[in-house]
C-alpha positions as CSV (number, residue, x, y, z in Angstrom):
1,X,24.4,-1.2,-5.3
2,X,22.0,-1.6,-2.5
3,X,20.6,0.5,0.5
4,X,17.3,1.7,1.9
5,X,14.6,2.8,-0.6
6,X,11.5,4.6,0.6
7,X,8.9,4.3,-2.2
8,X,6.0,6.6,-2.0
9,X,3.0,4.7,-3.5
10,X,-0.8,5.0,-4.2
11,X,-2.1,1.5,-3.4
12,X,-5.0,2.0,-0.8
13,X,-6.3,5.5,-2.0
14,X,-9.2,3.9,-3.9
15,X,-9.7,0.4,-2.3
16,X,-12.6,-0.7,-4.5
17,X,-10.8,-0.4,-7.9
18,X,-7.0,0.0,-7.5
19,X,-5.6,-3.4,-8.5
20,X,-3.9,-2.0,-11.6
21,X,-2.6,1.0,-9.9
22,X,-1.2,-1.2,-7.0
23,X,0.6,-3.5,-9.3
24,X,2.3,-0.5,-11.0
25,X,3.9,0.5,-7.7
26,X,4.4,-3.1,-6.6
27,X,6.4,-3.8,-9.8
28,X,8.9,-1.0,-8.9
29,X,9.1,-2.1,-5.2
30,X,9.6,-5.8,-6.0
31,X,12.1,-5.1,-8.6
32,X,14.3,-3.0,-6.2
33,X,13.9,-5.5,-3.5
34,X,15.1,-8.2,-5.9
35,X,18.0,-6.1,-6.8
36,X,19.0,-6.1,-3.1
37,X,17.4,-2.8,-1.8
38,X,15.6,-2.7,1.6
39,X,12.4,-1.2,0.2
40,X,9.9,0.7,2.5
41,X,6.3,1.4,1.2
42,X,4.7,4.6,2.4
43,X,1.2,6.2,1.4
44,X,-0.4,9.2,2.7
45,X,-4.3,9.2,3.1
46,X,-6.4,12.1,4.3
47,X,-9.4,11.2,6.4
48,X,-11.6,12.5,3.6
49,X,-10.2,9.7,1.3
50,X,-11.2,6.8,3.5
51,X,-13.9,4.3,2.6
52,X,-15.9,2.0,4.9
53,X,-18.0,-1.0,4.6
54,X,-21.6,-0.3,5.0
55,X,-22.4,1.0,8.5
56,X,-18.9,1.5,9.7
57,X,-17.1,4.8,10.2
58,X,-13.9,4.2,12.2
59,X,-10.4,4.7,10.7
60,X,-9.2,1.3,11.9
61,X,-12.0,-0.5,9.8
62,X,-11.6,1.4,6.6
63,X,-11.5,-0.5,3.5
64,X,-8.2,1.6,2.7
65,X,-6.5,0.1,5.8
66,X,-7.6,-3.3,5.1
67,X,-6.4,-3.2,1.5
68,X,-3.0,-1.7,2.7
69,X,-2.5,-4.6,5.2
70,X,-3.5,-7.2,2.8
71,X,-1.1,-6.1,0.1
72,X,1.9,-5.3,2.3
73,X,1.5,-8.7,4.0
74,X,1.0,-10.6,0.7
75,X,4.2,-9.2,-0.7
76,X,6.4,-9.1,2.4
77,X,6.3,-5.3,2.9
78,X,4.5,-5.1,6.3
79,X,6.5,-3.2,8.9
């Protein structure tokens, strides 16, 4: 069996300490991909959830976005 699978994840919500949480979701996503599924990762973040490096306050520079792009690129889930 194969098809498209949209997987709602929590990877970038807490960018300073989310490695274990990220791996839990990545295990599922990587497993389904290995089984032949076209896996898409999605995550919802509210503006109140964003964290920035010292002195920055623009959404494009948030630590959350940086982590999201790093993880999705590292594991081939960038879209």
